[in-house]
PLY file of the C-alpha trace (Angstrom):
ply
format ascii 1.0
element vertex 52
property float x
property float y
property float z
element edge 51
property int vertex1
property int vertex2
end_header
-0.11 -0.03 -0.37
1.51 3.43 -0.65
1.08 6.28 1.62
1.40 9.97 0.90
4.22 10.52 3.25
2.87 14.38 3.04
-0.57 13.90 3.84
-0.78 11.08 6.46
-0.31 11.97 10.43
0.40 8.59 11.51
4.18 8.25 11.66
6.84 6.65 13.20
10.99 6.88 13.73
12.62 3.89 14.17
16.82 3.72 14.08
16.65 6.62 12.59
14.18 6.16 9.81
10.63 7.52 9.35
7.89 4.71 8.66
4.49 6.22 7.49
1.18 4.30 7.99
-2.39 4.75 6.35
-3.90 4.73 10.05
-3.77 4.31 13.82
-4.41 0.49 13.34
-1.56 0.16 11.22
0.62 1.93 13.45
-0.09 0.46 16.44
-0.13 -2.85 15.13
3.63 -2.11 13.71
4.61 -1.12 16.97
3.24 -4.07 18.82
5.42 -6.03 16.59
2.51 -7.60 13.77
-0.59 -8.91 13.97
0.64 -12.34 15.38
2.26 -10.17 18.42
5.78 -11.25 17.30
8.54 -8.94 16.92
9.05 -7.31 13.49
12.54 -7.79 12.28
13.15 -4.75 10.22
15.34 -4.10 7.37
13.48 -1.50 5.11
13.89 0.29 1.94
13.68 3.92 2.86
10.45 5.41 2.43
10.44 7.98 -0.81
7.91 9.55 -3.26
9.75 8.59 -6.25
8.10 5.08 -6.32
5.14 6.43 -7.96
0 1
1 2
2 3
3 4
4 5
5 6
6 7
7 8
8 9
9 10
10 11
11 12
12 13
13 14
14 15
15 16
16 17
17 18
18 19
19 20
20 21
21 22
22 23
23 24
24 25
25 26
26 27
27 28
28 29
29 30
30 31
31 32
32 33
33 34
34 35
35 36
36 37
37 38
38 39
39 40
40 41
41 42
42 43
43 44
44 45
45 46
46 47
47 48
48 49
49 50
50 51
């Protein structure tokens, strides 16, 4: 899902990288470690608008 980082009010900074979310539910799920409760291992690509 693409999230417009200029419009969303849901974001978190983790290890110096900013992550953008479509809703508070998605942000909370990510913070808690995923829908199954396990910790998420993060090695993401940087979030940019160049993917459009």
